[in-house]
LUMFINU-856499 format. One record per residue (C-alpha): residue in one letter; x, z, y. Coordinates in steps of 0.02 Angstrom, whole numbers, plus 32768, in hexadecimal, padded with zeros to 4 digits. Layout:
<pts>
aXZY/...
</pts>
This chain:
<pts>
mF2CE440E6C02/kF2B4436B6C5C/lF23543786CE9/lF1A342FD6CEF/pF17A42A46D91/vF0FA43076DF3/yF076427F6DEB/lF08742726D2D/aF07B432C6D14/lEFDC43346D78/aEF9142A46D17/lEFAF42FD6C71/tEF6843A46CAC/pEEAF43BA6C7B/aEE3A43DF6D0D/vEDF5448E6D00/gED4344526D22/vED4C43D06C9A/vED86444E6C19/aECFB44C56C4B/aEC79443D6C41/qECB444016B98/tECA544AD6B4C/dEBEB44B26B78/vEBB744176B16/tEBB843E06A62/kEC4043686A33/vEBFB42B86A20/tEC23422969AB/pEBF8417069B7/mEB5B4195694F/tEB1D422D69AF/vEA64421169D5/dEA4F41EE6A90/nE99D422C6AA7/vE98242C56B16/dE8DE43246B0B/kE8C7433A6BC6/yE91C433D6C6F/dE8E543B26CF8/vE8DD43436D92/vE8CE43DC6E02/rE984440E6E16/pE9C544B66E55/qE9EF44656EFC/aE93844346F19/dE8EA447F6FB4/fE846449E6F5B/iE7F444F76ECA/kE78244976E54/rE70F44E56DD3/vE696449D6D55/dE60445026D10/mE57044DF6CA1/iE4E945416CFB/pE457457A6C8E/mE3A445556CC5/rE30F45C26C99/dE2E645556C01/gE398455E6BBD/vE3D144B26BF5/kE47C44B46C47/lE4A9444A6CDD/yE558440B6D03/tE59144526DAA/vE63644366E04/tE66F44AB6E8F/vE6FA44806F09/mE74044E96F96/kE7E044F46FF7/kE85D45796FC0/gE84246187023/tE78645FD7037/kE72546A0703C/nE68046E5707C/aE64846307081/pE5A045D8707B/iE57745616FED/lE54844AD7014/lE4EC44656F7D/sE4BF43B46F49/rE45B438E6EAB/tE47C42DC6E74/pE44F425A6DF0/yE4ED41F96E1E/dE577425A6DC4/aE5B143006E0A/kE65E42EB6DBD/gE67642466E19/sE63642916EBA/vE6D342FA6ECA/nE74F42756E96/rE74A41FB6F27/vE80941ED6F24/aE88242316EA2/sE8D742AF6F13/qE90B43626F2C/sE8B643656FD6/iE80343A46FDF/tE7D2432D706A/eE808429A7000/iE7B042C76F5E/mE70C42F06FB7/pE69042767004/vE6B1424B70BB/mE61F42B470F9/dE665435270A7/aE70A43597105/eE6D043C27198/fE67C443E7124/vE704445C70A2/eE785446E712D/dE71A44F6717D/nE6FE457770F5/yE66E45277096/iE65A45246FD9/rE62244766FA3/vE5BA44666F04/yE57C43CA6EAA/qE50A43D06E13/dE4CA434D6D99/iE40D435A6D8A/rE3CB43766CDB/gE3DD42EB6C5E/lE46242876CBB/hE51F42776CAE/nE567431E6C74/sE4C943886C7D/eE45A43B46BEA/gE39F43946BDD/dE32B43006BF3/yE327428E6C8B/vE28442636CE2/tE29241F86D7F/nE256425D6E15/rE21C42E46D9E/pE170431B6DDF/lE15343CB6E1B/aE10D443F6D97/gE051442A6D9F/pDFD343A26D76/lE05943216D48/nE0D543996CF9/sE0A044216C80/tE15044596C52/gE16644D46CE1/iE21044866D01/dE23544166D95/eE2B943F56E19/sE279448A6E7B/tE29445056DEC/dE33C44B86DC1/aE37544CB6E76/yE33945806E79/dE39545AB6DD8/tE43345536E14/iE43645AE6EBA/dE41446536E64/wE4AA46396DF0/lE51E45FF6E7B/vE50346916EEF/kE51C470A6E5F/nE5B546B76E11/lE61F466E6E9D/pE67F47046EE3/eE6B246A36F7F/nE5FF46866FBB/nE5A346E27046/gE4F746DB6FF5/kE4B84648705D/vE4984598701C/gE47344F37071/iE43B44557018/vE46243A4704D/gE45D42F47008/sE41D4245701F/sE3A141D76FC0/yE37F42266F16/lE3E642BA6F52/gE37142C26FE8/fE2E142D16F6D/tE336435F6F0E/aE35B43B56FB4/lE2A343B26FE3/mE26F43EE6F37/aE2E344846F4C/eE27A44B56FE3/iE1DE44C66F7A/nE1DA457C6F41/pE28D458F6F82/hE30D46106F4C/pE32346986FD2/aE3DA46656FE7/lE3AB45B4701B/kE3BB45BD70D8/aE3C645077113/aE3A4445670D5/vE3D443A8710F/pE376432870A5/qE3B9427C70D3/sE35441DD70B0/pE2EF42417031/mE28641ED6FAC/vE1DB42306FDB/dE15641B26FA6/gE19041296F30/wE0F240C36F48/mE0D340C87003/gE180409A703C/dE21140E76FDD/dE27040886F57/wE1F140456EDA/fE1633FFD6F43/hE13C3FDC6FFA/yE0823FE2701C/gE0643FA26F6B/aE0E53F176F66/fE1623F386EDA/rE21E3F386EF5/nE26B3ED46E68/nE3153F266E73/sE2C43FC76E34/lE2D43F7C6D85/sE3913F7A6D82/yE392402A6DCB/aE32840656D38/vE3A340186CBE/sE43B40686D0F/qE3EE41156D1E/sE38C411C6C7C/tE40B40D96C00/aE45B41686B9F/kE48A41E16C2C/aE49241656CBC/eE51941006C66/gE4C440566C5E/hE4B93FBC6CCA/aE4623F156CC5/aE4E13E8A6CA2/mE48B3DF66CF2/gE5233DA46D41/mE5363D5C6DEF/aE4AA3CDB6DEF/dE4353CC56E85/dE3AE3D4B6E72/yE3333CDA6ECF/sE33B3C586E45/rE34C3CD86DBB/yE2AA3D346DE6/lE24B3C966E13/eE2733C416D6E/aE2433CDC6D09/gE18F3CDE6D4A/sE13D3D866D67/tE19D3E296D75/aE1613E5A6CC7/dE1A43DB46C86/fE24B3DDA6CD7/aE24E3E896C8C/kE2293E446BDF/lE2AD3DBC6BEF/wE3353E3D6C11/gE2F53EC66B9D/fE2C33F3A6C2A/eE2113F546BEE/qE24F3FD36B6D/yE27840506BF7/pE1F040D36C13/fE20C40D56CCF/vE1F540186CD7/qE15140306C7B/kE11F40BA6CF3/lE137403F6D82/mE0DD3FAE6D2F/qE04C40146CED/nE02A40666D96/pE0253FDD6E1C/aDFA440366E8A/yDFAE40DA6EEA/tDF5541456E6A/eDF7741FD6E49/fE00D41C56DE4/wE06241A96E8D/sDFFF42116F09/lE01842B36EA9/qE0D442956EAD/aE0DC42766F69/vE15242FE6FA9/dE10D42FC705B/qE06143297017/lE0AA43AE6FA5/mE10A44017033/aE07F43F070B5/sE0154467704C/rE09E44EC704F/kE0EC455370DA/lE19545127113/tE20F45A37102/vE2B845497103/pE2FC450071A6/tE2FF44457186/mE35443B171D8/lE30A430B719C/vE37E427571AD/vE36241BA7198/gE3B3411671CA/qE35140A2723C/wE37D401371C7/dE37140737124/qE3593FEB70A1/eE32140637019/dE2C840FE705C/sE28C40DF710D/yE1E3413170EE/gE20C41E070B1/aE25C42407140/pE1DE420E71C7/aE14E422C714E/mE19242D97126/yE1A742FF71DF/kE0F342CB7201/aE0B6433A7172/lE11A43D571A3/eE12443CC7261/pE079441F727F/qE0C444BE7232/dE15644C072AD/kE0FF44F5734D/dE19E453A739C/nE21244AB7365/tE28245257307/mE26C44F27250/lE2684434724B/sE2C543A4729A/lE2CA42E87282/vE36242787294/iE36141BA7296/gE40C416972A0/pE44540B272AB/wE46F40AB71F2/rE4474059714E/hE41540C270B7/sE485415D70AA/gE4EC411A713C/vE4ED41C97187/nE57041FB7106/hE5E5416A7123/yE631411271BA/gE5B740E87246/yE618406D72B2/kE5AF3FD77284/lE5263F8D7217/gE5293ED671ED/aE54B3E77728F/lE51F3F0F72FA/nE5A93F797347/fE58D4028738C/rE5EE40957405/gE65B40F87390/dE636414372E5/tE57F417472FA/aE57741C6724E/yE60E4234726F/eE5CB4261731C/fE528429C72D0/rE57742FD7242/vE5F2435972B4/nE5844373734C/yE4DD439972F9/mE4DA43AA723B/kE56E441F7224/pE53C449272B6/fE48E449A7266/fE4D844D671C2/dE5574547721A/hE4CC45A27274/hE45E45C071DD/lE4E845DC715C/kE576462D71BF/gE51D4685724E/aE567461172D2/pE5104607737C/dE46C45AA7382/pE49844F473A7/kE3E744D473E8/tE3CA4448736B/pE35D43C373BF/pE2AC43B3737B/vE2CB42F77372/lE372429E737F/tE37341E0737B/yE3F0415873A4/aE3B140D87421/tE3EB403373D9/gE3FF3FAF745E/aE435403474DA/nE4AC40817459/qE49A413A7480/wE45641D97431/qE3B5421D747D/vE35942C27469/sE29A42CA7463/qE221435B7458/qE1A8430173E4/wE19642667379/pE15841E5739D/aE19D41F2744E/gE14A4153748D/tE096412674B3/dE042409C7450/kE0313FFA74AF/kDFEE3F607457/lE0543EC17458/yDFDA3E35742D/lDFF83D9173D5/sDFC13D067449/aDFAF3C4A7457/nE0463BD7744E/nE0A43C5373E2/gE0AB3CD3746D/lE0A93D907478/sE0553DEC7506/fE01F3E9B7536/tDF7E3E4B7576/pDEF43E4174F2/pDEA33D9974CA/aDE1B3D6B7546/kDD653D747512/gDD2B3CD774BE/tDDDA3CAB7484/aDDDB3C6973D3/aDE883C457390/kDEEC3C4C72F0/dDF8B3C0872A5/dDF9C3BCD71F1/yE0273BBC7174/lE0303B8C70BD/sE0713C14704B/dE0B43BCE6FA8/pE0E83C4C6F20/aE1593BC46ED9/kE1BD3BC76F7C/pE1BC3C7C6FB8/vE2183CAF7056/pE2BE3D017028/fE2E23DAC7072/vE3953D78709A/pE3E93CCD709B/rE40F3C876FEF/pE46A3C9A6F7A/iE42C3D4A6F5D/nE47A3DD36EF5/mE41B3E766F0C/dE4AC3ED66EBD/dE5243E976F41/aE53A3F246FBF/rE5713EA87043/qE4C23E5D703F/wE45D3EF57012/kE4993F7C7088/pE4823F1C712D/wE3EF3EAC70FE/lE3773EFD7179/vE3E43EC2720A/qE3FA3E1271C3/dE3E93D8B7249/qE3393D45722F/rE35D3C94726A/fE3683C6071B3/aE2AD3C8771A3/sE2673C5C724E/sE27E3BA17234/rE2183B9E7193/pE1683B52719D/dE1203BE6713B/vE15B3C6571BD/lE0F63C7C725D/vE15D3CA872F7/yE11D3CF87397/qE1873D31742B/tE17D3D7274DC/dE1CA3D267575/vE2773D6175A4/lE26F3E1A75D4/dE29B3E427688/kE2AF3EFD7668/pE2D53F6C75D2/lE24A3F9D755C/qE268403574ED/iE20340667454/mE20F410F73FE/gE1A141277367/qE14F40BD72E1/pE113400D730F/lE0673FF472C1/vE0293F4E7281/dDF743F1F72A7/lDF643E747255/fDEC93E087244/aDEE23D8471BF/aDE8A3D1D713C/tDEC43CBF70A2/tDE7B3C367035/gDEB73C9D6FA1/tDE703D406F60/dDF0D3DA96F7B/gDFAA3D9D6FE2/dE03A3DFA7030/fE0583E0B70EA/vE1073E24712F/vE11D3E5171E6/kE1C53E577240/lE1E43E9E72ED/iE27F3E477333/dE2F13E5673CA/vE3283DA773FE/yE3D13DA77457/pE3F83D2D74E5/nE4423C8B74A5/tE4E73CA874FD/sE5923CD774BB/tE5AF3D90749F/gE6573D887446/gE6D23E107472/lE74B3E8E742A/vE7053F2173C9/qE7843F9D7382/gE80B3F187393/aE7AD3E927332/lE74A3DFD7370/eE6933E2B7378/eE6183DB47326/sE5B63D5473A9/lE5023D8C73B6/aE4CA3CF5741C/gE4153CD373EF/fE4183D5D736C/eE36C3D867327/mE3863E3D72FD/pE3003E957297/vE2C53F3872E4/gE2503F547251/iE2103EF671B8/eE1833F277143/iE1123EDC70BE/fE05D3F037091/rE0003ECC6FF3/gDF573E877027/rDEF03ECC6F96/yDF083F7B6FE0/aDEB83F547088/kDE263FC97064/sDE7040446FE7/fDF1E40666FA4/aDED640B26F06/kDE4F40306EE1/pDE8B3F7F6F05/eDE0E3EF26F16/pDE163E366F31/lDE1B3DED6FDE/kDD883D7B7004/sDDC83CCC7018/gDDBE3C9470CD/eDD813D3D710D/vDDDF3D90719B/tDE263E3A7166/nDE783EBD71D2/fDF1E3EF97189/kDF673F9871D3/fE0123FDE71A6/gE0AE402571F5/lE15D3FE2720D/pE1F3405771FE/hE20D40DA7286/vE28740A6730E/nE2D540CE73B5/hE301402573FF/vE31B3FDB74AB/fE2F33F2374C8/lE36B3EF77555/pE34C3E8575EA/gE3703DD175BC/hE3323DED750A/kE28A3DBC74BD/iE2183E177445/mE1EA3DB373AB/vE16E3DCC731D/qE17B3D6B727A/iE0F13D6671F8/qE1043D247146/sE0C73D467095/sE1623D707030/lE20C3DC57030/fE2513D836F8C/pE29B3DB46F15/lE2A53E666F5B/yE1E83E706F4F/dE1863E236EC1/rE1213D876EE4/nE0683D9A6F03/pE0103D136E9D/qDF8F3D046F2A/tDF0A3D016EA3/yDEC43DAD6E81/vDEF73DF36DD6/dDEE23EA56D99/nDF9D3EC66D8D/iE0173E546DE9/fE0A63E896D77/yE0543E236CED/aE01A3D8C6D52/kE01C3CE76CF2/kE0673C446D2C/aDFBA3BFC6D55/dDF923C916DC5/yE0173C606E44/qDFBF3BEF6EC0/kDFDF3BAC6F6E/aDF733BF66FF8/tDF593BD070AF/vDF6D3C6D7117/sDF1B3C7971C2/vDF573CF97242/yDED93D1A72CD/hDEF93D437383/sDE4C3D3773CC/aDDDF3DAC7430/sDD813DE07393/aDE1C3DE67325/pDEAC3E1A7399/sDF463E28732A/aDFC83E9A7378/iE0543F15735E/sE0443FBE73B3/lE0EC3FE973FD/pE116409F7426/vE151407674D6/vE1B240F4753E/sE18740F975F6/qE21B40C97664/
</pts>
């Protein structure tokens, strides 16, 4: 027999593995159908276990729940989030076999340290059964079904502790925005296994200052949110293209006209907003701070918010104010304010807009404070002595601990002549005012145009947008101090005390507290990249709007009397900020933040949503800084 060359013999010899593999599959032809029913993306080499359950609620509705834990997890606490934003997607950040890659960034430290992570779709959305109601009210005067987010959380926790063999019987709840709302609702009549909660940027009062309205002024981007969340099971979106929202809303007319143009008026939640413009019981009976204030706090709670939260700046401080009187020993409740945008606590905290911070502030907080808080209450770790109040001093760029909030003492900064600001009140006999013409046909934009409110690059950092684009407008009043010769720190909520009149019968009042940087170059290297120069930067410390018709009552609006001086009182967002030497303090006053907030026609109508074209009229606004009408902002100043 003639021998074959070695290389040829090897080439003709079938590989053992190939033969084995071929015997396990059906032989195919050119016309074999190529569809495969499913593919399990979690491979045997994955370092985690993933389970999906439909958990039954007390009324029979089943909620889609996904559980993820690292292999080998046992005797572990459960960390729960109840979401309207797709539980399945929440655990698929990256297609990977590594648990820290599939999970959101904020989960890494937990899942690597013997935690069971659970996400659940709230009822009616995504893969859960049932009907969806936005911010479903607590069972009671507004909800006769007996079913709410509190009962659903209770039933979920009860099922989890009984059916996850790896758990230790202790549950924590965490989440931001709507998930902050569901976290708070879980604390109302809580399950005994719920041992700790960290509601972040929670939706607490949708009229006073979270999401839908701010002191009565409506946020137009709430309409597209209603479409995306209320179509089918949160599967819709408004396809309006990339046009300038400023022109788009202005050309449409009123907000109701805009809603009709795009077919949004068919949505029940849009109708709920438009039919309830005032702070009636429709809103007040849903306010979670009021609901929880009437109950004993039994779950240790850490409330978290971003100083520049562009969606829910109101909720966490309001909840802290409502619950703090119960916490005499500072053991049950804490407040955290970080240098973040909305939900920034769960992402990277190196910078916001043009502002750079010393390191990843969000990671620092999660590792040094939030996780030790959960570890103590859920795993029996040593008491980390969680601070009663933890805030980040912007300007000075450092974390600070306080025993109470506010930590500063109110000191009035008065508007004065020649566009000045002074801690000295106007002298007796002083009669002074400044005027501007507010034209609804030319509203002040909330960010430089063109505007796309769906563009995250504009939306997320808008509260730190350089205000020089507005300060040069004739319909924006500007007041500022002399250059500061020493630092001035404020810790608390700046309070507006504005005396103003209008030739109209209604009007909005926007007040901005601004830190004006020296007009000198500040360029440098930050994390290896060239830092944007902040020379002359007009950095907002806080911005808020107030609808004039609610000067006397939020529930019963009434017209302003043309030409009559009215005192408008409202708060700016809570802050810890240091105005540095060489800087100035500035206050800007205007009548619109468009198109984020709807235009006030400046002629009183029963419901501004339905204002007609003829209702929109120019008005001259007068801001007073006299002895009898001393407009000011009370700053919570910290003694140096």
